[in-house]
N, C-alpha and C positions, 0 to 999 in steps of 0.2 A: 326511024324504022320502028315498027310495032311488031312484037313477037308474042304469039299466044302459045302456051304450053298446057297440055292436060296432064295432070299428075295424079297418081293414086295417093292415098294417105301415106303409105310407106315411102313412096318417092318424095313426097313433100318433106317428110322428116329427114330423109337422106340429104336432100338439097339444102335444107335449113342447117343441118349439122356441118355439111361441107363448106357452106358459106361462113359459118362461125369459125371453123378451123382456118380457112383461108384469110379471113380478116385478122384473126389473132396472130397468124404467122407474119403477116405484113406489118403488124403493130409491134412485132418483136416479142410477143407472148408465146414463145416457143414451148415452154414447159406446159402451159395449159393446153395448147393445140396437140401436143404429142400424147398427153395423158389419156385422151380418148382411145387412141390405138392401144396404149399400154393396158388400160382397164379392160378392153375387149380381149386382148391376148391373155391377160391374167385369169380370165374365166376358163381357159383351157386347163384341165386338171393336170396335164402332163407338162405344163410350162410354168415354172416357178419364177416369180419376179420379186425382187426386193424393191417395192414401190417407193419407200422412203429414200433409199439410197439413189434410185434413179431420178426421183424428183429433185434431189439435192444437186445431182450432176447436171440435170437440165437447167436448173436455175443458174449454175455457174456458166454454162454455155450461153444462156440468154444474156447474162451480164457481159460476156465477151462480145457477142453480136451487137448488142444495143449500146454498149458503153455506159450503161446505167448501173446502179448499185445492184447487189445480189437480190433477186426476187422482184425487182422493179421492172416496169414496162411502160411504154408510151400509152396514153389514153387515146380514145377514138378521135378526139378533137385535136390532138397534137399535130403541129405543123411538120413534125418529123416523119410522119407516116404518109404513104401515097394515098391519093384520093380513092384509088381502087379498093383499098381496105375499107374505107367508109362506104363506098358503093355496095360492097359485099355485105357489110354490116346492116346497111339500110334494107337491102333485099331480104336478109335473114330476119330482121324485125318484122317486116310486112308479112312474110310467110308464117312466122311464129304467132303473130297476133291473130291472123285469120284462122289458122288451124285451132288455136286455143279457144277462141270464141265459138267456133263451129262445134267443137267437142263438148264445150261447157257454156251453153248460152246463158246460164244463170249461175255465175261462179261465186256463190256466196262463200265467204271464208277463204277464197283463193286470191291472194294479193301478191302475185309474182309478176315479174317483168313480162311474162308471156301475154298478159292482158293489157299492158300499157299501150297507149296509142303510139305507133311508130313515129319517131322524130328524125327528120332529115339531118344527116351529118355530112353528106357529100356536098362539096362546093360545085360539082359539075352536073350531077344527075338529080332529077326529081324523084320522089318516092314512087316505086312501082305500085300498080294497082293489082289487087288479088281478090278474086271472087270465087267462092266455093259453092258448087252446086250440090243440092241435097239429093 
């Protein structure tokens, strides 16, 4: 099956971030995935969050879920995580790469993963293709 989706720039960012959170959850990186929501909620002036305490608690929960040491998680290539996590990560890489190069076609001084060529991590799916129209 081939699926074509048209997204606005904002929708592309939302999809990229959702895929990142999904892949991290499946990899057992609960603390990282949840912190996006926590950081967003912390921006509300009427909502006080002890982020350090919460991150500590999330790392304990993560250790219970994964069976790994405190603060540890499985890497994207780990056989312990489902291939769906890698598929989501691969799609996130493709979107991140395309959007970054579109917004910064000459990224002098920008050496972040956003500009790295996506690398396939999934054992089942090829990398998606992403084309941005000007």
